[in-house]
C-alpha positions in Angstrom: -0.7 -0.3 0.3 1.5 3.2 -1.2 1.7 6.0 1.8 -1.0 8.2 0.8 -4.1 5.7 0.6 -2.2 4.6 4.0 -2.7 8.1 4.7 -6.4 8.0 3.8 -7.8 4.6 5.2 -5.5 6.7 8.4 -8.1 9.5 8.5 -11.4 7.2 7.9 -9.8 5.3 10.8 -9.9 8.9 12.8 -13.8 9.4 12.1 -15.1 6.2 12.7 -13.1 6.7 16.3 -14.7 10.0 16.5 -17.9 8.4 15.6 -17.4 5.9 18.4 -17.1 8.5 20.6 -19.7 11.0 19.6 -22.0 7.4 19.7 -21.5 6.0 23.3 -21.3 10.0 25.0 -25.6 9.7 23.2 -25.9 6.5 24.8 -24.3 7.7 28.1 -26.9 10.3 28.0 -30.4 8.3 27.5 -29.4 6.2 30.1 -28.5 8.0 32.0 -32.1 9.0 31.2 -33.6 6.5 31.3 -32.0 5.6 35.0 -33.4 8.9 36.0 -36.6 7.6 35.5 -39.9 7.6 38.2 -40.3 3.8 37.7 -43.5 3.6 36.7 -42.8 5.4 33.2 -39.7 3.2 32.3 -42.1 0.1 32.1 -44.1 2.8 29.8 -44.2 4.5 26.0 -41.1 6.2 26.9 -38.8 4.1 28.5 -39.0 1.3 26.1 -38.5 3.7 23.2 -35.6 5.5 25.5 -34.5 1.5 25.9 -34.3 0.4 22.7 -32.2 3.7 21.1 -29.7 3.0 24.2 -29.9 -0.8 22.1 -30.0 0.5 19.5 -26.7 2.9 19.9 -24.8 -0.6 21.0 -25.0 -2.0 18.1 -24.6 1.2 16.5 -21.1 1.6 18.2 -20.8 -2.4 17.5 -20.2 -2.4 14.0 -17.8 0.1 14.1 -15.5 -1.0 16.3 -15.2 -3.9 14.4 -14.9 -1.8 11.1 -12.1 0.3 12.9 -11.1 -2.3 13.7 -11.4 -4.3 9.8 -9.7 -1.2 8.6 -6.6 -0.8 10.6 -6.1 -4.3 10.0 -5.8 -3.2 6.8 -3.3 -0.3 7.4 -1.2 -3.0 8.8 -1.0 -5.2 6.5 
């Protein structure tokens, strides 16, 4: 791999890392919101929506972490 392609891939890796960080912050804020809900609301629509959002963000973070690993592997080769 030449330097130019390697540099481009490194920039993409940094972008993925940034996206992971941003999503983790959003997930943590949503988790805090959910954790501080009164018990009756946790089992209602708001709580279910917050919980689904947290799970979706966790899935997205995991997918991006896998993508980042693949991108980093391509740089090392």
